C-alpha atoms as one frame of an Amber mdcrd trajectory, in Angstrom:
protein
 -12.925  -9.494  -4.276 -10.619  -6.673  -5.051  -9.016  -6.897  -8.381  -5.763
  -5.412  -8.761  -5.376  -3.189 -11.958  -2.867  -1.073 -14.065  -5.384   2.197
 -13.659  -4.998   1.551  -9.800  -3.485   4.177  -8.515  -1.394   2.594  -4.962
  -0.017   4.906  -2.025   2.486   3.224   0.023   2.680   4.157   4.005   6.701
   4.598   4.875   6.170   4.185   7.778   4.787   1.521  10.356   1.201   1.883
  11.831  -0.691   0.363  14.393  -2.476  -2.375  13.525  -4.997  -2.280  15.851
  -6.576   0.270  13.714  -9.590  -0.591  11.726 -11.335   1.446   8.299 -11.234
   4.368  10.773  -8.183   4.565  12.034  -6.644   3.950   8.693  -8.950   6.627
   7.200  -7.769   9.496   9.485  -4.235   8.435   9.043  -4.943   8.866   5.454
  -6.072  12.605   6.725  -3.862  13.480   9.312  -0.335  12.156   8.483  -0.375
  11.550   4.742  -2.158  14.489   3.860  -4.422  12.556   1.630  -8.009  12.039
   0.731  -9.158   8.475   1.693 -12.163   9.026  -0.425 -10.038   9.604  -3.305
 -10.082   6.304  -4.965  -6.134   5.658  -3.969  -5.482   2.123  -2.706  -3.286
   2.672   0.621  -0.800   0.358   2.105   0.520   0.195   5.356   2.619  -2.409
   7.050   2.980  -3.117  10.841   6.721  -2.441  12.913   7.743  -5.747  12.586
   7.066  -6.096   8.729   5.244  -9.208   8.922   1.825  -7.601   7.753  -0.245
  -5.438   5.583  -2.994  -3.711   5.384  -4.880  -2.493   2.144  -7.159   0.368
   2.545  -9.331   1.579  -0.751 -12.758   3.227  -1.437 -15.119   2.057  -3.711
 -17.531   4.863  -4.121 -20.346   3.093  -1.829 -17.880   2.023   0.830 -14.527
   1.044   2.130 -12.801  -2.378   1.748  -9.984  -3.214   4.286  -7.895  -6.469
   3.693  -4.770  -7.652   5.979  -2.129 -10.346   4.696   0.249 -11.821   7.741
   2.854 -14.022   6.635   3.615 -17.365   8.291   7.563 -16.941   7.565   9.658
 -13.819   6.553   9.286 -10.264   6.168   8.034  -7.779   3.611  11.476  -5.931
   2.703  10.015  -3.324   0.166   9.456  -0.368   2.804  13.301   1.879   3.701
  12.670   4.302   5.609  13.699   7.525   3.898  14.133  11.007   5.057  10.558
  13.196   5.150   8.980  10.691   2.740   5.953   9.561   4.097   4.271   8.032
   0.862   5.684   6.006  -2.205   3.715   5.217  -5.679   3.611   1.905  -6.657
   2.641   0.154  -9.775  -0.071  -2.741  -9.703   2.630  -5.650 -10.882   4.548
  -3.980  -7.426   1.525  -4.411  -4.874   1.083  -8.050  -6.868   4.295  -8.876
  -6.080   4.516  -7.223  -2.606   0.762  -9.302  -1.664   3.365 -12.909  -3.159
   6.216 -11.323  -0.493   8.222 -11.395  -4.182  11.076  -8.628  -3.909   9.989
  -5.666  -5.981  13.214  -4.369  -6.320  15.116  -7.506  -7.990  12.846  -8.514
 -10.523  12.845  -7.889 -13.693   9.811  -6.485 -15.569   9.534  -4.394 -19.012
   9.449  -0.485 -18.367   5.965   1.495 -18.447   5.299   2.614 -21.754   3.670
   5.259 -19.867   4.557   6.831 -16.383   2.394   6.710 -13.796   1.331   9.867
 -12.250  -2.164  10.555 -10.688
């Protein structure tokens, strides 16, 4: 089980990926398209084209974890494809909302007392 903690560095891929990809395919996307190191400890979040499913990839120091959630109804509405941007940062509470298919944009939460940077 993966626990989402406030210290996690979470990156969301803006463009959809082919969900036939497994660990090797998603880590290759991290290296080649997103220009990040899949061994960095970042939590990578991907979506399919129809926005009905997300995959989460993370390396924990010993191996990869991959998790998938597919909605039976509705869509993940977080993604906004914006120009050249390939990645967006996400806070832990936002990832938790996303996993539960909440609307990240409309939820009022307390502001972070410390900005999340690397």
